[in-house]
Phi, psi and omega in degrees: 000129178282154183247119179291160180303308185297319179296320179297317181295320177296319179299315181294318181297330180280355178103001181276346180231189183244352188297324184251024182240088179298135176245095190238117176270190183296317181295318182292322179295321178295319179295321180297324181292340182264042177052075181297147180211125183230170184226132176237121177252125178250123186251128170264102191277136173109355180091083184278138183280114180299341180294343177262010176228254189251020175221058187277174178229149182293155179297335177299331179287328175290318178298331178278000177080023186260328184213136176290147175208094184273359172280321177072022178238145182290132174290166181242152178294133179235109185251130178280166177298342179269007176087355179276133183245153172218176171257138181241141176291144175303342180296338183273001184306325177299341180271349187299327176300344181251012186295335176290345186263330183241157174241149183257130175246115180251161177065034183274125178282137175259247178253090189305331183269003185226138183248356186282154178300304184297321180299317181282330174293319174301318181296321178297312186274323189244349181077014181215129182297342181260000177106188183145218181267126176291147179286337187298311177298335179299334181288349182250009181286148178299333182291352174283349181088001180254152175296132181292140169280163183296321177242152177290319182198157169245154179232100182276041182206183176298147181292159183251131177287116179202139181269088176230151185249017180227031180258021180296335178254021170253110196243130173292130182215090184282137181305321183293339181266356188298317183299313180294322179296312181298319179297318179295319181295331178285328183278319184290144177276126178301154176300127184256135173298135181095345176296127187304314182294317180297319181291326177295312180298316181297321179296319180292318179294320179297321178296320178292335182280351181283138176098177182275177174103162183289327179298315179295321179296320177295320178295324178295322176295320176298320180295316178300318179295321179296316180294327181271354185301317181300319179295315179297321180298316179296322179293315181296330180294342180274349183295143179243132181299136173299160181298127186295339181266000177286158176298150181305322181292324175294319178297319180297314180295321177301312180295317179299317179301317178298317181295322178291314183298321185268011178059028175287320183215152176268335186222168174216147177236121182239119181260119177296146184287340180292145179242123195258014181277094190244084182275319182277160178298322180298317178294317182297326179296340180276359184300318177303320178292317179301311184288328176300315180293316182294318181292325175298322178293318178299318178298317178302317181294315180299316179296317181296320177297323181288326187262348181266120180284140169278317175212197184290343185248336191232146173273171175298327178298325183291336188244004187236129169270132186242136175234129176245121186208156170241170183286335174191176175269202181232158172290159180288334180192181171246130183302146176071011173248141177297145188296337179272359180214051180240147169267200178223157176244186184280143178222105178268005183268351179202106177242166174237142181227142170252133172239139187208168168087210188301127176084357184251134171284118181274167173082010183261156165243122185238125178082172181198160171248160185272189181051053185287342177206177186290346180266346184293140181260140177282154176280166174299324178298320180295314181299325180291324184269338185215072186301328181280353181054044176274343190245146160283152184223139180301136179279163172304155188225134176267105184290329180291315181272350182057046182224146173291153180251136186271357183294157182247090184290150178279334183231147181272126175232115186299333179298339184267009188231157175281124184235164176296335177297320177294323178297312181293320178296329176293320176294319175304315180300319180298323186263005177075023177289133183302147183297340178299341179263355183299148180280141174269171179276356180151176181300130180062023177244160183290169175294139179295137183294141170287141179274075186298329179291350179268349185272135180285000000 
């Protein structure tokens, strides 16, 4: 028997579930009093097409042979509180009750010189197409001025392929496995200081951690993990399995809430199960179904964040900054294919991102992409980067006024555009990450501007 949301919430409130039962000890209560702040990243894997969400195109553009639209419904005007408008697909209507909570960022540049999935996923997380340090663990560094959580992040979903070298404390933790994990942690004896075997292992790892080099650095991480293991074990033993009949997204939020309350993790990464890499026409025709399912999941997550208390005064929504992103957008079509039978390719020149929750001004539309209709003319910069005009491309952006610029530049200058680096630097600003870690716009280029107009 399936369990409806309202029935589940009533069940939980009555004590039969865990979603509405905060388990807060002395340490957690002290942390809550110090303005708790957490991060949830939701990933649309495979390159999601913004035209099926908040960067749509009119059907007249499909009739003109410029962009595929397998939904076949006219988009509607979506105007932000800041007066900036875009077209939104009817598929996003389930999210409209939460529009005051999230802001839409359109025309976001990813890795303009690279088209691969892994390269752009690396660029999203590490700011480098070849990998490096992910920004998520940076939110848990002591240099932010906040007490470190035991883990940098938990991932209550399938893992994400990304080349980063600092995810050792980003741990997969599936809701269905929580009960068995907690039971095991209660039975097993934590590593005890003074235990001969434990001290022998610790001594060998400590010896390996001495000196320079990557091997020593890795050994030091192992040593840190070993020293923190007893505390993590006690924390994990407190986890309670989410209600098995709840929707997967509710289970994920329930588990994330427990990890946040108990200071197990500062962040969470949730990868939606839908895969958006639709190159063939047959795959592209499935986009309405893909986005219908994904948007329903986003709504479930937003509702769960709103309805799940962090403590007696605040919901999870009140204490969590949320980012919804894919590694890149999609091309409008594939050249030399009929518009009614075309797939799509990768487009790193115009992506869409949603930012929501704590510290974010909701209800805004920030940025834009070009070629908004069949009459729109491309800039010289666009023609140089995309001669076949298969892609939408982010327009120039006025960072001071937080508005897209309608001019058509002859040459592309990344400093004039909204980039994923600015999005990440804005999150850094929210979490107090030192400016020394801020992302630049490229080699020998300045630091990407923080989107101060997006901050509450």
